[in-house]
C-alpha positions, -999 to +999 in steps of 0.1 A: +296+053+682+318+023+695+348+028+717+371+018+690+356+043+666+362+072+691+396+059+699+405+061+658+389+094+658+411+108+685+444+089+677+443+094+637+469+074+616+499+049+628+535+040+623+572+030+636+601+019+664+625+036+689+645+035+722+653+059+752+689+063+759+704+050+793+708+086+805+667+089+801+661+058+821+649+076+853+624+095+829+604+066+817+576+081+797+544+078+819+560+089+854+577+054+861+596+052+892+618+027+876+626+011+845+632+025+809+609+031+782+621+015+751+615+028+714+624+008+684+628+010+646+603-010+625+575+012+618+578+025+654+573+003+686+569+020+718+578-006+747+582-012+784+558+015+791+551+018+830+530+041+851+505+044+882+472+057+888+451+042+861+427+026+884+404-002+877+409-009+840+381-039+838+354-016+850+369+014+836+391+006+805+422+025+796+445+024+764+483+031+758+490+054+729+522+062+709+518+093+688+546+100+663+550+136+647+577+154+626+606+168+646+605+205+655+638+211+636+651+188+608+687+181+602+695+201+570+703+182+538+697+147+557+669+123+550+641+126+572+628+089+568+636+058+552+608+039+530+613+001+527+601-010+492+592-045+481+595-060+444+563-080+432+582-111+444+580-099+479+617-093+484+628-061+502+658-042+488+677-015+507+655+013+521+650+043+502+659+077+516+629+101+518+625+138+526+590+140+539+577+131+575+541+118+586+521+120+617+509+086+627+499+067+659+488+033+674+471+023+707+467-009+726+444-017+755+456-020+790+445-054+800+438-062+839+465-086+841+491-058+834+478-038+863+482-043+901+456-036+927+471-002+934+466+007+897+501+005+888+511-011+853+544-023+837+556-036+805+530-016+782+537-019+744+522+002+716+528-005+678+523+023+657+519+017+618+515+041+589+480+032+575+489+051+540+514+025+532+488+000+522+467+026+501+465+010+465+467+038+441+490+018+417+466+024+388+472+062+392+508+069+399+502+107+398+480+105+428+499+077+448+508+084+484+543+100+493+553+064+502+544+050+469+560+079+450+594+071+471+595+037+455+583+044+422+612+070+418+633+040+419+614+010+403+576+015+390+572-023+401+582-016+440+554-010+464+561+002+500+561-020+530+574+000+560+583+033+570+610+048+596+612+085+607+649+093+609+641+119+636+607+127+654+587+134+685+570+109+700+544+111+725+531+083+747+499+083+771+475+066+789+438+076+778+402+068+785+374+057+764+367+095+755+402+100+745+413+120+774+447+117+790+444+099+825+461+115+857+486+134+835+499+101+824+519+114+792+554+122+780+570+135+749+605+129+735+624+141+707+644+112+690+670+109+662+681+078+647+719+079+639+731+067+605+694+065+595+704+062+559+722+032+565+691+013+582+688-024+567+660-049+563+658-081+585+647-107+563+644-132+591+622-109+610+606-093+581+609-059+593+636-032+594+667-037+620+659-030+655+680+002+659+679+023+687+669+060+688+686+087+708+660+105+727+655+132+750+625+141+769+610+175+762+576+175+780 
């Protein structure tokens, strides 16, 4: 089995974007002594990840992961996510409030140029995306994904193009080729996106607006 196949088996599906609040800057996810992890909306993008103790990534490759899961406690009567839908012409209207949460994740390989001779890396980034968004079940509306159904409830000609959690847990980590966490380089945050239902689409960037999540480290 290839390294990529093993990693996909470990990580599963992928999505989204957020940012740690200034108060959490001293607790950048991966034991960084300085800097702040950045988490942004737009699917989910975990950025500016830093850490130490990864060793020689040329001889022993490592990967950064960004794993998103539903929050432990959802806000009552509030949307749990926003699904952005496009029409057949490609235009993306206002996002659709949705009341479901998904698990998804992404990974990216640590390049040698990111790691110094002491095994410290800076500026890591992982973009998690929801693979179910691209599933084509349009001929079977009763069997469509939750993302498709959210769009179809508004217009049968709409299809999903992006998904943003309104609240979530997110775990960032460094893993090896076997999917094992390296030197305890892992951290989990609980995050909420204020006024999530008002999130808009950035047509110039062709993605949801880059809003900041409010996060607290929980593990």
